C-alpha positions in Angstrom: 0.0 0.0 0.0 1.3 3.4 -1.0 1.0 6.0 1.8 2.9 8.8 0.0 -0.2 11.0 0.0 0.0 11.1 3.8 3.6 12.3 3.7 2.8 14.8 1.0 -0.2 16.2 2.9 2.0 17.0 5.9 5.0 18.3 4.0 2.7 20.5 2.0 1.8 22.3 5.2 5.5 22.3 6.4 5.9 26.1 6.5 2.6 26.7 8.3 3.3 24.0 10.8 6.8 25.3 11.5 5.4 28.8 11.9 2.9 27.7 14.5 5.6 25.8 16.5 7.9 28.8 16.4 5.2 31.2 17.6 4.6 28.9 20.6 8.3 28.8 21.1 8.6 32.6 21.1 5.5 33.1 23.3 5.8 30.2 25.9 2.7 29.9 28.1 2.7 27.8 31.3 0.1 25.3 32.5 -3.5 26.5 32.1 -2.4 29.8 30.5 -2.0 28.5 27.0 -4.4 31.1 25.5 -2.3 32.0 22.4 -1.3 28.4 21.7 -4.9 27.3 21.8 -5.8 30.1 19.4 -3.1 29.2 16.8 -3.9 25.5 16.8 -7.7 25.8 16.7 -7.5 28.4 13.9 -5.3 26.1 11.9 -7.7 23.1 12.5 -10.7 25.2 11.3 -8.7 26.3 8.3 -7.9 22.7 7.4 -11.6 21.7 7.6 -12.0 20.2 11.1 -15.0 20.8 13.3 -13.5 22.6 16.3 -14.7 23.3 19.8 -12.7 25.0 22.5 -13.1 25.5 26.3 -14.7 22.1 26.9 -14.5 20.2 30.2 -14.4 23.5 32.2 -10.9 24.1 30.7 -10.7 27.4 28.7 -7.5 26.4 26.9 -8.7 22.9 25.8 -9.5 21.9 22.2 -11.6 19.2 20.6 -11.5 18.9 16.8 -12.7 16.1 14.6 -13.0 15.0 11.0 -14.6 11.9 9.5 -17.3 9.5 10.6 -17.7 6.1 12.0 -15.2 3.8 13.6 -12.4 3.4 14.4 -12.2 6.6 16.3 -8.5 7.6 16.6 -7.6 10.2 19.2 -4.5 12.4 19.0 -3.2 13.9 22.3 -1.7 17.4 21.8 0.1 19.4 24.5 1.4 23.0 24.3 2.3 24.2 27.8 5.8 25.5 28.7 7.9 25.1 31.8 8.7 27.9 34.2 12.3 29.1 34.4 13.5 27.5 31.2 13.7 30.5 28.8 16.6 30.1 26.4 18.0 31.8 23.3 19.5 30.0 20.4 22.9 30.2 21.9 24.6 26.9 22.7 25.3 28.0 26.3 22.8 28.8 29.0 21.4 32.2 28.1 17.8 32.9 29.0 15.9 35.0 26.6 13.9 36.4 29.5 15.4 36.1 33.0 13.5 33.5 35.0 11.0 33.4 32.2 9.2 30.2 30.9 10.5 28.2 28.0 9.7 25.1 25.9 12.0 22.9 27.9 9.9 19.8 27.1 9.3 20.8 23.5 5.5 21.1 23.8 5.4 23.7 21.1 6.6 20.8 18.8 4.3 18.3 20.5 1.1 20.3 19.8 2.1 21.0 16.2 3.3 17.4 15.5 -0.2 16.3 16.6 -1.7 18.9 14.2 0.5 17.4 11.5 -0.8 13.9 12.3 -4.4 15.1 12.1 -3.8 16.6 8.7 -2.2 13.4 7.4 -5.0 11.2 8.7 -7.6 13.4 7.2 -5.9 13.2 3.9 -5.8 9.4 4.1 -9.5 9.2 5.0 -10.4 11.5 2.1 -8.3 9.5 -0.4 -9.1 6.0 0.8 -12.8 6.4 1.6 -12.5 4.2 4.6 -14.8 4.8 7.6 -13.1 6.4 10.5 -12.8 9.5 12.6 -9.8 11.4 13.8 -10.2 13.5 17.0 -7.6 16.0 18.0 -7.5 16.7 21.7 -5.8 19.8 22.8 -4.7 19.0 26.3 -3.5 21.8 28.6 -1.2 21.6 31.6 0.6 18.3 31.1 3.6 19.7 33.0 1.6 19.9 36.2 0.1 16.4 35.4 -3.5 17.4 35.8 -4.8 18.5 32.4 -5.9 15.1 31.1 -7.3 14.0 34.4 -9.5 17.1 34.5 -10.5 16.4 30.9 -11.3 12.8 31.8 -13.3 13.9 34.7 -15.3 16.0 32.3 -16.0 13.0 30.0 -13.2 13.3 27.5 -11.5 10.3 25.7 -14.3 7.7 26.2 -15.4 8.1 22.6 -12.1 6.8 21.3 -11.1 3.4 20.1 -7.3 4.2 20.1 -5.3 7.1 21.6 -1.9 8.1 20.0 0.7 10.4 21.4 4.1 11.7 20.3 6.8 13.4 22.3 10.1 14.9 21.3 13.0 12.8 22.4 16.8 12.4 22.1 16.2 9.1 20.3 13.9 7.7 17.7 12.0 5.2 19.7 8.7 3.4 20.5 8.1 3.5 24.2 7.1 0.1 25.6 6.7 0.1 29.3 5.2 1.8 32.3 5.8 5.2 33.9 4.7 6.3 37.4 1.5 7.8 38.4 1.3 10.6 41.0 -0.5 12.6 43.7 0.3 16.2 44.3 -0.6 18.1 47.4 0.4 21.1 49.5 0.3 20.7 53.2 -0.4 24.0 55.0 0.3 24.3 58.7 -1.0 27.2 60.8 0.4 27.9 64.3 0.8 30.9 66.6 3.5 33.5 66.2 5.8 34.6 69.1 9.2 36.2 69.7 11.7 33.4 69.2 13.4 34.2 72.5 10.0 33.7 74.3 8.9 30.9 72.1 6.9 29.0 74.9 4.0 31.2 73.8 4.2 30.2 70.2 3.3 27.2 68.1 5.7 26.8 65.2 4.2 25.9 61.8 7.7 25.4 60.6 8.3 22.8 63.3 5.3 21.0 61.9 6.6 21.0 58.4 10.0 19.7 59.5 8.5 17.0 61.6 6.4 16.0 58.7 9.4 15.8 56.4 11.2 13.6 59.0 8.3 11.3 59.1 8.0 11.2 55.3 11.7 10.3 55.1 11.2 7.4 57.5 8.5 6.1 55.2 11.0 5.5 52.4 12.2 2.2 53.9 8.7 0.9 53.8 7.6 1.9 50.3 7.4 -0.4 47.3 10.6 -0.3 45.3 9.2 1.8 42.5 7.6 4.4 44.7 9.0 7.9 45.2 8.3 10.9 47.5 9.6 14.4 46.6 9.0 17.7 48.4 9.8 21.4 48.4 9.1 24.2 50.9 6.5 26.7 49.8 6.5 28.9 52.9 8.8 28.7 55.9 8.7 31.9 57.9 10.0 35.5 57.5 12.8 35.9 60.1 14.7 33.7 62.6 13.5 35.7 65.6 9.8 35.2 64.8 8.1 31.8 65.4 6.4 31.1 62.1 2.7 30.9 62.3 2.4 29.8 58.7 4.5 27.2 56.8 3.7 25.0 53.8 5.4 22.1 52.0 4.5 20.7 48.6 4.7 16.9 48.0 4.6 14.6 45.1 3.8 10.9 45.7 4.6 8.5 42.8 4.3 4.9 42.1 3.5 2.4 39.3 0.0 1.6 40.3 -2.8 3.8 41.4 -3.6 1.7 44.4 0.0 2.0 45.6 -0.2 5.8 45.2 -3.4 6.0 47.2 -2.0 3.8 50.0 1.3 5.7 50.3 -0.5 9.1 50.0 -2.8 8.1 52.9 0.2 7.2 55.0 1.8 10.6 54.2 -1.5 12.3 55.3 -1.3 10.5 58.6 2.3 11.7 59.0 1.1 15.3 58.4 -1.7 14.9 60.9 0.8 13.5 63.5 3.1 16.5 62.9 0.2 18.9 63.5 -0.7 17.0 66.7 2.9 17.1 68.0 3.2 20.8 67.5 -0.2 22.1 68.4 -0.8 23.5 64.9 -3.7 23.2 62.5 -3.4 21.4 59.2 -5.0 22.2 55.8 -4.4 19.9 52.8 -4.6 21.5 49.4 -4.9 18.6 47.0 -3.5 19.8 43.7 -4.3 16.7 41.6 -3.1 13.3 40.5 -2.6 11.1 37.5 -2.3 7.4 36.6 0.8 5.5 35.5 1.4 5.3 31.8 0.7 1.9 30.2 2.0 1.2 26.7 -0.1 -1.1 24.5 2.1 -3.9 23.0 -0.1 -4.4 19.9 0.2 -0.7 19.0 4.0 -0.6 19.9 4.6 -3.4 17.5 2.6 -1.7 14.8 4.5 1.6 15.1 7.8 -0.2 15.1 6.8 -1.9 11.9 5.7 1.4 10.3 8.8 3.5 11.3 10.9 2.6 8.2 8.3 4.4 6.1 9.0 7.7 7.8 11.2 10.0 5.7 14.7 10.4 7.1 15.8 13.9 8.0 18.6 15.9 6.3 20.4 18.1 8.8 22.3 21.2 7.8 25.9 21.7 8.9 24.8 24.4 11.3 22.2 22.1 12.9 24.8 19.4 13.4 27.3 21.9 14.9 24.6 23.2 17.2 23.8 19.6 18.4 27.5 18.9 18.9 28.0 22.0 21.0 24.9 21.2 23.1 26.2 17.6 23.6 29.5 19.1 24.9 27.6 21.2 27.4 26.1 18.1 29.0 28.1 16.4 31.8 27.5 13.0 30.3 29.6 13.9 27.3 32.8 13.1 29.1 31.8 9.5 29.6 29.5 8.8 26.7 31.1 10.7 23.8 28.4 10.0 21.2 29.3 8.9 17.6 26.7 11.2 16.1 25.3 14.6 17.4 21.7 13.7 16.6 20.3 10.2 16.7 19.6 8.7 13.3 18.9 5.1 14.3 15.8 3.5 15.7 15.3 1.8 19.1 12.6 -0.7 19.9 13.1 -3.6 22.2 9.9 -5.6 22.2 11.0 -8.1 24.8 12.1 -5.4 27.2 9.3 -3.7 29.2 10.9 -0.6 30.7 9.9 0.8 34.1 10.3 4.5 34.8 9.2 6.4 38.0 8.7 9.6 35.9 5.1 10.6 35.2 2.9 11.9 32.4 -0.9 12.4 32.5 -1.1 10.5 29.2 -1.4 7.6 31.6 -5.0 8.6 32.4 -6.0 8.3 28.8 -4.1 4.9 28.6 -6.4 3.6 31.4 -9.5 4.6 29.5 -8.6 3.3 26.0 -5.6 1.5 24.4 -2.8 4.0 23.9 0.8 4.4 22.6 3.5 7.1 22.7 6.3 7.3 20.1 9.3 9.6 20.0 11.5 11.0 17.3 14.9 12.7 17.7 14.1 16.4 18.3 17.1 17.4 20.3 20.8 16.6 20.6 21.5 13.0 21.3 22.5 13.6 24.9 19.6 16.0 25.4 17.4 15.6 28.5 13.9 17.1 28.7 13.3 19.9 31.2 16.7 21.5 30.4 17.8 24.6 28.6 19.4 22.5 25.9 16.0 21.1 25.0 14.5 24.6 24.9 17.2 25.6 22.5 16.4 22.7 20.1 12.7 23.3 20.3 13.2 26.6 18.5 15.4 25.4 15.6 15.6 23.0 12.7 16.6 20.1 14.9 13.3 20.2 16.8 11.2 21.2 13.8 12.4 18.2 11.7 11.7 15.8 14.5 8.3 17.4 14.9 7.3 16.8 11.3 8.6 13.2 11.4 6.6 12.6 14.5 3.4 13.8 12.9 4.0 11.7 9.7 4.8 8.6 11.8 1.5 9.0 13.8 -0.5 9.4 10.6 1.1 6.4 9.0 0.3 4.2 12.0 -3.2 5.5 12.0 -3.6 4.6 8.3 -2.7 1.0 9.2 -5.3 1.0 12.0 -8.0 2.3 9.6 -7.3 -0.6 7.3 -7.3 -3.4 9.9 -10.1 -3.9 12.3 -8.3 -6.8 13.9 -5.6 -4.4 15.2 -8.2 -2.5 17.2 -9.7 -5.7 18.6 -6.2 -7.1 19.6 -5.2 -3.7 21.1 -8.4 -3.9 23.3 -7.7 -7.4 24.3 -4.2 -6.5 25.5 -5.5 -3.3 27.1 -8.0 -5.3 29.2 -5.4 -7.8 30.2 -3.0 -5.0 31.3 -5.6 -3.3 33.4 -5.8 -6.5 35.5 -9.3 -5.7 36.8 -8.5 -2.0 37.4 -11.1 0.5 36.3 -10.4 4.2 35.8 -11.6 6.6 38.4 -10.4 10.2 38.1 -7.9 10.8 40.8 -9.0 14.5 41.2 -12.1 14.9 43.4 -15.1 16.7 41.9 -14.7 19.6 44.4 -11.2 20.5 43.1 -11.7 23.3 40.6 -9.9 23.5 37.3 -7.3 26.3 37.4 -8.2 29.2 35.1 -5.9 31.4 32.9 -4.1 34.2 34.7 -4.8 37.0 32.2 
C-alpha cells in the first residue's frame, strides 16, 4: 500500500506548521495559561476543515477537533504548555531570553504541532481511501503539572475513542514500551501561633510541623514499594529567625507504578502530616493539587508503530544544525563518559522483549487507562539531550526540533492509516488493554470539588 499521499499532505503544510511551532516557542505559556497556543492551533484546525470546539470540560484552553465519521475513532493527544524558568535563546550555552521566564523545555510547542500534522495526514488518508473512521484532535492543557488530562477525563473526554496516540520529542527515535509512574500532588499548609523566638513558649511553630512531617516522610522511604517515590519542596517557611512562624507549607509529590499504591502511600503521608500537627499544636489544611495514573504502553500498538517506522522519511540536517547539536552535547556532563558517535540520533530503538519501568510521570497515563494507547518519540534534540533542560529549549526553536516534529506527525499518521485498514488491530489492542488493566477501572484521581485552574490573564 502506498502512503505517499499522507507524507505529501503533511509536508505541503510544512511552512505553516513550522510557523505555529515557532510562535509557541517565542511566546511560551505555562500550564492553564495556553491562550495563544490554543488560538493558533484551533485556527489552523478550522482552516484545514475540522469541526472545532474549545473550552470544553471546564478548561478554557482545551481543544476538541474532529473530522470523518464512524469507527475506528482515533484520538491524538496534543500538548502545548511551557515550563517555568527554562527560557533560552538559540545560543549553545545557558542564556535565558527572559530572566526567570518560561520556555519550551519539554518541546511542547513541537508536540502540539506534530499532533496537528498527524491530524492533517490522517484526514488526507480518510479522504483518499474512503475508509470509515474518525480522527479526533484533543488539545490537552497543563501536562507539565500532570492534571490537564485527568481534569478532561473527569469532564468526560476520551471515552469516545477506540485508540489514543501520542508523540513526544526525544533524544532518540523510539517506540516506548513500558510503564511510567502515576502521581498525587498536594500542598500541606500548617497554621500555628507567632511569638518572639526568645520567648517561644507562647508560640506554636508551623515550621516545626513541616520539619517533623518531612522527617516522618523520610522514614516512610524504607517501607515503600521499590518503584515508589516521594519528593517535596518548601513553599513557605517563615519570615525571620527571631519570629516563630505561624504559617508554613510544604508541597509533596507521591509517585508509584499503580494507582492503588499511590493512594496507599499518600494516605500514610497524610497520617504523618496529621501527626506533625498534633505534636506541634498546629492546624493542618491539605490543598490537593491533583493526580494522574501511570502510563501503560499497549504492546499491539507498539509493534505496529515499530513496523511502520521505516516508512518515515529520514531527516537531512544542515551543517549548522549538526554543529549546534554537537555544541549542546558538549555542554552536558554525560559527554565526558559517553562521547556519542553522532550529534543527533539517526537510528531506531525498539526492544519488544524489554518492558521498561520509569518512575517519571505523564498524564497520558490517564488516557491509557480509558482506551488502548501508545506514545512514540523522534529525535528532536541533541543525542545527549534531556527534557526539562535549557538544551531542549534551544532545540525546540530550531531545525533540529522542527524536523523531529514533522517526522513525529507523519509517523503517527502512517500508523493510524494501518489501523484504519485493519479492524483486527483495534480488537487485539483492546484485548491487550483489558489484560494490562488487570481488573482495574479508571476513576479520576482528582475529586469533583477540586476546581480547574483558570488562565491568569
